[in-house]
MARMAR-864340 format. One record per residue: x, y, z of N, C-alpha, C in turn. Coordinates in steps of 0.2 Angstrom, whole numbers, padded with zeros to 4 digits, always signed. Example, Ala and Ser with C-alpha at 12.3 -4.5 7.8 and 13.67 -1.06 7.14 Angstrom:
BEGIN
+0066-0028+0039+0062-0022+0039+0066-0016+0039;+0064-0011+0035+0068-0005+0036+0064+0000+0039;
This chain:
BEGIN
+0448+0481+0483+0442+0478+0480+0441+0481+0473;+0438+0476+0469+0437+0478+0462+0430+0477+0460;+0427+0481+0456+0420+0481+0454+0421+0480+0446;+0417+0475+0444+0417+0474+0436+0410+0472+0434;+0408+0473+0428+0402+0471+0425+0403+0466+0419;+0399+0461+0419+0400+0456+0414+0399+0458+0407;+0401+0455+0402+0400+0457+0395+0393+0456+0392;+0389+0461+0390+0383+0459+0387+0383+0457+0380;+0378+0454+0377+0379+0452+0370+0378+0458+0366;+0375+0463+0368+0374+0470+0364+0380+0473+0363;+0386+0471+0366+0392+0475+0365+0394+0474+0357;+0392+0469+0354+0393+0468+0347+0391+0474+0343;+0386+0478+0345+0383+0483+0342+0388+0489+0341;+0393+0489+0345+0398+0495+0345+0403+0494+0340;+0403+0489+0336+0408+0488+0330+0410+0481+0329;+0415+0480+0325+0417+0473+0324+0421+0471+0330;+0418+0465+0333+0421+0462+0339+0420+0455+0339;+0424+0451+0341+0423+0444+0342+0421+0443+0349;+0414+0443+0350+0411+0443+0356+0413+0437+0361;+0414+0431+0358+0416+0426+0362+0423+0427+0365;+0428+0429+0361+0434+0431+0363+0434+0436+0368;+0430+0441+0367+0430+0447+0372+0428+0444+0379;+0423+0439+0379+0421+0436+0385+0427+0432+0389;+0430+0429+0385+0436+0425+0387+0441+0429+0390;+0443+0435+0387+0448+0440+0389+0445+0443+0396;+0439+0444+0396+0436+0447+0402+0436+0443+0408;+0435+0436+0407+0435+0431+0412+0442+0431+0414;+0447+0431+0410+0454+0430+0412+0456+0436+0416;+0454+0442+0414+0455+0448+0418+0453+0448+0425;+0446+0446+0426+0443+0445+0432+0447+0440+0436;+0448+0434+0433+0452+0429+0437+0459+0431+0439;+0462+0435+0435+0469+0438+0438+0468+0442+0444;+0463+0447+0443+0462+0451+0449+0461+0447+0456;+0457+0442+0455+0456+0438+0461+0462+0434+0463;+0466+0432+0458+0472+0429+0460+0477+0433+0463;+0477+0440+0462+0481+0445+0465+0479+0447+0472;+0473+0444+0474+0471+0445+0481+0465+0450+0482;+0463+0452+0476+0457+0457+0477+0451+0454+0478;+0446+0457+0482+0439+0455+0482+0436+0458+0477;+0432+0454+0473+0429+0457+0467+0421+0457+0467;+0418+0462+0466+0411+0463+0466+0409+0462+0458;+0404+0458+0457+0402+0457+0450+0395+0459+0449;+0394+0463+0443+0388+0465+0441+0386+0461+0435;+0379+0460+0435+0377+0456+0429+0377+0461+0423;+0377+0458+0417+0377+0462+0411+0370+0465+0410;+0370+0471+0407+0363+0474+0405+0363+0475+0397;+0359+0471+0394+0359+0471+0387+0357+0478+0384;+0353+0482+0388+0352+0489+0386+0357+0494+0387;+0363+0491+0389+0369+0496+0390+0375+0492+0388;+0376+0493+0381+0382+0489+0378+0389+0490+0381;+0390+0496+0383+0396+0498+0386+0397+0497+0393;+0392+0494+0397+0392+0493+0404+0399+0490+0407;+0402+0485+0403+0408+0483+0406+0414+0488+0407;+0413+0494+0404+0419+0499+0405+0417+0503+0411;+0417+0500+0417+0414+0504+0423+0419+0510+0425;+0425+0510+0423+0430+0515+0425+0427+0522+0424;+0423+0523+0419+0420+0529+0417+0415+0532+0422;+0412+0527+0426+0406+0529+0430+0408+0532+0437;+0414+0531+0439+0415+0534+0446+0423+0535+0447;+0425+0540+0451+0432+0540+0453+0432+0539+0461;+0436+0534+0463+0436+0533+0470+0443+0535+0473;+0443+0538+0478+0449+0540+0481+0448+0542+0489;+0452+0539+0493+0452+0541+0500+0445+0539+0503;+0442+0534+0501+0435+0532+0503+0430+0536+0501;+0430+0540+0496+0425+0544+0493+0424+0542+0486;+0418+0542+0484+0417+0540+0477+0413+0546+0473;+0417+0549+0469+0414+0554+0465+0410+0551+0459;+0404+0552+0458+0400+0550+0453+0400+0554+0447;+0402+0551+0441+0404+0554+0435+0398+0556+0431;+0398+0560+0426+0393+0562+0422+0396+0561+0415;+0395+0555+0412+0398+0554+0405+0396+0559+0400;+0401+0560+0396+0401+0564+0390+0396+0561+0385;+0395+0555+0385+0390+0551+0381+0383+0550+0385;+0378+0554+0383+0372+0554+0387+0369+0547+0387;+0371+0542+0382+0368+0536+0382+0370+0531+0388;+0376+0534+0391+0379+0530+0397+0376+0532+0404;+0372+0536+0404+0370+0539+0411+0367+0533+0415;+0363+0528+0412+0360+0523+0416+0366+0518+0419;+0372+0518+0416+0377+0514+0418+0379+0517+0425;+0380+0524+0425+0382+0527+0431+0377+0526+0437;+0370+0526+0435+0365+0524+0440+0367+0517+0444;+0368+0512+0440+0370+0506+0442+0376+0506+0447;+0381+0509+0445+0387+0509+0449+0386+0513+0455;+0382+0519+0455+0381+0523+0461+0377+0518+0466;+0373+0514+0464+0369+0510+0468+0373+0505+0472;+0378+0502+0468+0383+0497+0471+0387+0501+0476;+0390+0506+0474+0395+0510+0479+0391+0512+0485;+0385+0514+0485+0382+0516+0491+0379+0510+0495;+0376+0505+0492+0373+0500+0495+0378+0494+0497;+0382+0492+0493+0387+0486+0494+0393+0489+0498;+0395+0494+0496+0402+0496+0499+0401+0502+0504;+0395+0505+0505+0394+0510+0510+0399+0516+0509;+0400+0518+0503+0405+0523+0502+0401+0530+0502;+0404+0535+0505+0401+0542+0504+0401+0544+0497;+0396+0547+0494+0396+0549+0487+0396+0556+0486;+0400+0558+0481+0400+0565+0479+0397+0566+0473;+0392+0570+0472+0388+0571+0466+0391+0577+0463;+0390+0578+0456+0392+0584+0452+0387+0588+0452;+0388+0594+0455+0382+0599+0455+0381+0603+0449;+0386+0605+0445+0386+0609+0439+0382+0605+0433;+0377+0607+0431+0373+0603+0426+0377+0603+0419;+0382+0608+0418+0385+0608+0412+0392+0604+0412;+0393+0601+0418+0399+0597+0419+0399+0590+0415;+0404+0588+0412+0405+0581+0409+0411+0578+0411;+0411+0572+0414+0416+0569+0416+0416+0561+0415;+0421+0558+0412+0422+0551+0411+0428+0549+0416;+0427+0544+0419+0433+0542+0424+0439+0540+0420;+0438+0538+0414+0444+0536+0410+0449+0542+0408;+0446+0548+0410+0450+0554+0409+0453+0556+0415;+0452+0553+0421+0455+0555+0427+0461+0550+0429;+0467+0553+0430+0473+0550+0432+0475+0552+0439;+0475+0548+0444+0477+0549+0450+0484+0546+0451;+0489+0550+0453+0496+0548+0454+0497+0546+0461;+0493+0547+0466+0494+0546+0473+0496+0552+0476;+0498+0557+0472+0500+0564+0474+0495+0570+0472;+0493+0568+0466+0488+0574+0462+0484+0570+0457;+0479+0574+0455+0475+0572+0449+0477+0576+0443;+0477+0572+0437+0477+0575+0431+0470+0573+0427;+0467+0578+0425+0460+0577+0421+0461+0579+0414;+0460+0574+0410+0460+0575+0403+0454+0579+0400;+0455+0584+0397+0450+0588+0393+0449+0585+0386;+0444+0581+0385+0443+0577+0379+0436+0578+0376;+0434+0574+0372+0427+0574+0369+0422+0572+0374;+0424+0569+0380+0420+0566+0385+0420+0571+0391;+0425+0574+0392+0426+0578+0399+0428+0585+0397;+0425+0589+0401+0426+0597+0400+0429+0600+0406;+0430+0606+0406+0433+0610+0412+0429+0609+0418;+0422+0610+0417+0418+0609+0423+0419+0602+0426;+0420+0597+0422+0421+0591+0425+0427+0590+0429;+0432+0594+0426+0439+0594+0430+0438+0598+0437;+0434+0603+0437+0433+0607+0443+0429+0602+0448;+0425+0598+0445+0421+0593+0450+0426+0589+0454;+0431+0586+0450+0436+0582+0453+0440+0586+0458;+0442+0592+0457+0445+0596+0462+0441+0598+0468;+0435+0599+0467+0430+0600+0472+0429+0594+0477;+0429+0588+0474+0428+0582+0477+0434+0580+0482;+0440+0581+0479+0446+0579+0482+0450+0585+0483;+0448+0590+0488+0452+0596+0488+0459+0595+0492;+0460+0590+0494+0467+0588+0498+0472+0587+0493;+0470+0586+0486+0475+0585+0481+0475+0591+0476;+0481+0592+0473+0481+0597+0467+0477+0593+0461;+0474+0597+0457+0470+0594+0451+0472+0598+0445;+0475+0595+0440+0477+0599+0434+0473+0596+0428;+0470+0601+0424+0467+0599+0418+0472+0598+0413;+0472+0593+0409+0477+0592+0403+0473+0591+0397;+0474+0595+0392+0471+0594+0385+0472+0588+0382;+0467+0584+0379+0468+0578+0375+0465+0579+0369;+0469+0579+0364+0467+0582+0357+0464+0576+0353;+0466+0570+0354+0464+0564+0350+0458+0561+0352;+0456+0556+0349+0449+0553+0351+0450+0547+0356;+0454+0548+0361+0454+0543+0367+0454+0547+0373;+0453+0543+0379+0453+0546+0385+0461+0547+0387;+0462+0551+0392+0468+0552+0395+0472+0546+0397;+0469+0541+0400+0473+0536+0402+0474+0530+0397;+0472+0532+0391+0474+0528+0385+0481+0530+0384;+0483+0536+0385+0490+0539+0383+0495+0538+0389;+0492+0539+0395+0497+0539+0401+0493+0535+0407;+0496+0531+0410+0494+0528+0416+0499+0527+0421;+0497+0524+0427+0502+0523+0432+0505+0516+0432;+0512+0515+0432+0515+0509+0431+0518+0507+0438;+0516+0510+0443+0519+0509+0450+0519+0516+0454;+0521+0516+0460+0521+0522+0464+0526+0527+0460;+0523+0533+0458+0527+0538+0455+0530+0537+0449;+0527+0532+0445+0530+0530+0438+0524+0531+0433;+0525+0536+0429+0520+0537+0423+0522+0532+0417;+0517+0529+0415+0518+0524+0409+0515+0528+0403;+0520+0529+0398+0518+0532+0391+0520+0528+0385;+0518+0530+0380+0521+0527+0374+0525+0532+0370;+0529+0530+0364+0532+0535+0360+0528+0538+0355;+0522+0537+0355+0518+0540+0350+0518+0548+0351;+0516+0552+0346+0516+0559+0346+0512+0561+0352;+0505+0559+0351+0500+0561+0356+0502+0560+0363;+0505+0554+0365+0507+0552+0371+0512+0556+0374;+0517+0558+0370+0523+0562+0372+0521+0569+0373;+0516+0572+0369+0514+0578+0370+0510+0579+0376;+0506+0574+0378+0502+0574+0385+0507+0574+0390;+0512+0569+0390+0518+0569+0395+0521+0576+0396;+0522+0579+0391+0525+0586+0392+0521+0591+0395;+0514+0590+0394+0510+0595+0397+0509+0593+0405;+0509+0586+0406+0509+0584+0413+0515+0586+0417;+0521+0586+0414+0527+0588+0417+0528+0595+0418;+0525+0599+0414+0525+0606+0415+0521+0608+0421;+0515+0605+0422+0510+0607+0427+0511+0603+0434;+0515+0597+0434+0515+0593+0440+0518+0596+0446;+0516+0595+0451+0519+0597+0458+0524+0592+0460;+0525+0587+0457+0530+0582+0459+0534+0579+0453;+0540+0577+0453+0544+0574+0448+0543+0567+0448;+0540+0564+0442+0539+0557+0442+0544+0554+0438;+0545+0547+0439+0549+0543+0434+0544+0541+0428;+0547+0540+0422+0544+0539+0416+0546+0532+0413;+0541+0528+0412+0542+0522+0408+0539+0523+0401;+0543+0523+0396+0541+0524+0389+0541+0517+0385;+0536+0516+0382+0535+0510+0379+0534+0511+0371;+0534+0506+0367+0534+0507+0360+0527+0508+0357;+0523+0503+0358+0516+0503+0355+0511+0508+0359;+0507+0512+0355+0503+0517+0359+0498+0513+0364;+0495+0508+0362+0491+0504+0366+0494+0501+0372;+0500+0501+0372+0504+0498+0378+0504+0503+0384;+0503+0509+0383+0503+0514+0388+0498+0513+0394;+0493+0510+0392+0487+0509+0397+0489+0502+0401;+0491+0503+0407+0493+0497+0411+0489+0498+0418;+0489+0492+0422+0485+0492+0428+0490+0490+0433;+0490+0494+0438+0495+0492+0444+0490+0491+0450;+0491+0485+0452+0486+0483+0458+0490+0478+0463;+0490+0479+0469+0493+0475+0474+0500+0473+0473;+0504+0478+0470+0511+0477+0469+0513+0474+0463;+0508+0473+0458+0509+0469+0452+0507+0474+0446;+0511+0474+0441+0509+0477+0435+0506+0473+0430;+0500+0474+0428+0496+0471+0423+0497+0474+0416;+0499+0471+0411+0499+0474+0404+0497+0469+0399;+0496+0472+0393+0494+0468+0387+0498+0462+0385;+0496+0457+0381+0499+0451+0379+0505+0453+0375;+0510+0449+0375+0516+0449+0371+0514+0450+0363;+0509+0446+0361+0507+0447+0354+0505+0454+0352;+0501+0457+0357+0499+0464+0356+0504+0469+0356;+0509+0468+0360+0514+0474+0361+0521+0471+0362;+0523+0467+0356+0529+0464+0356+0536+0468+0358;+0536+0474+0356+0542+0478+0357+0542+0481+0364;+0536+0483+0367+0535+0485+0373+0536+0480+0379;+0534+0473+0377+0535+0468+0381+0542+0467+0383;+0546+0468+0378+0554+0467+0379+0556+0473+0384;+0554+0479+0383+0556+0484+0387+0553+0483+0394;+0547+0480+0395+0545+0479+0402+0549+0474+0405;+0551+0469+0402+0555+0463+0405+0562+0466+0407;+0564+0471+0403+0571+0473+0405+0571+0479+0410;+0566+0483+0410+0566+0489+0414+0563+0488+0421;+0558+0483+0422+0555+0483+0428+0557+0477+0432;+0557+0478+0439+0559+0472+0443+0554+0471+0448;+0547+0473+0446+0542+0471+0450+0538+0466+0447;+0533+0462+0450+0529+0457+0447+0525+0459+0442;+0525+0455+0436+0521+0457+0430+0516+0451+0429;+0510+0453+0426+0505+0448+0423+0503+0451+0417;+0501+0446+0413+0498+0448+0406+0491+0446+0405;+0487+0451+0402+0480+0449+0400+0479+0452+0393;+0477+0448+0389+0475+0450+0382+0469+0455+0382;+0470+0460+0377+0465+0465+0377+0463+0467+0370;+0464+0462+0365+0463+0463+0358+0456+0466+0357;+0451+0463+0360+0444+0464+0359+0441+0470+0363;+0442+0469+0370+0440+0474+0374+0443+0481+0373;+0449+0481+0371+0453+0487+0370+0451+0491+0364;+0446+0488+0360+0444+0491+0354+0439+0497+0355;+0436+0497+0361+0431+0501+0363+0433+0505+0370;+0439+0505+0372+0440+0507+0379+0447+0509+0379;+0449+0512+0385+0456+0513+0387+0460+0506+0387;+0457+0501+0389+0461+0494+0389+0460+0492+0396;+0466+0491+0399+0466+0487+0406+0463+0491+0412;+0463+0498+0412+0460+0501+0417+0453+0502+0417;+0450+0501+0411+0443+0503+0409+0438+0498+0412;+0440+0492+0414+0435+0487+0416+0435+0486+0423;+0437+0490+0427+0437+0490+0434+0437+0496+0438;+0434+0497+0444+0435+0502+0448+0439+0499+0454;+0445+0502+0456+0448+0499+0462+0446+0503+0468;+0445+0500+0473+0443+0503+0479+0447+0501+0485;+0451+0505+0488+0455+0503+0494+0451+0504+0500;+0450+0498+0503+0447+0498+0510+0451+0495+0515;+0452+0499+0520+0457+0497+0526+0464+0495+0522;+0466+0489+0523+0473+0487+0520+0472+0483+0514;+0466+0483+0512+0465+0479+0506+0462+0483+0500;+0464+0481+0494+0461+0484+0488+0456+0479+0485;+0450+0482+0484+0445+0478+0481+0444+0481+0474;+0441+0477+0470+0440+0479+0463+0432+0479+0461;+0430+0484+0458+0423+0484+0457+0421+0484+0449;
């Protein structure tokens, strides 16, 4: 299952963006998730919350439990309230709340590999936030990873399939990969792409979703040569200006044998 939120007109207040193109890209994104067999829950746009389409930052869902995040940007707290309500009322998921008032946690900094968690320590997420992830999901190792640049962890590294880390050749992405490899409890395969923004991919229902060929021409060649799993393309030129990219616009919820998108 997948949960997402429509694009508000107020998103244009976050910088230079072609709002109509952003809406078209978002519609294509949601349509693809449905085509892949995901049940999709749709939230209406909130003009008072310009960044509401980037629902990834609001919750971390694993093994049927939803950890409610506490965004590093205090202006996004009301986004979390909306997602909390949907997770509880629509999906009937048990919720884990962060007890430490000093904790800060954005979902875009939380990478779950299926075996362990890596939590990026960034301008949005602190060590107390990483401890909250460890407390909510004690059955998995949880490793904090320092992110020194102005992006979330999953901008630099994401999952391209079972046990496959997707990174780019950028200095920042490679440094983060080294930190992960030093701390990991498991040895992962690595898919290395050229363009930095190509490192954020979305793996859902056995299909890898990545940016358009026009955005990542060199990486698109690598993907076509290296992968033998189904691939789909979604443009992210506008939505990617203010987010991790492909992972940012949904929360994937696995229920029974089905994956749904929020």
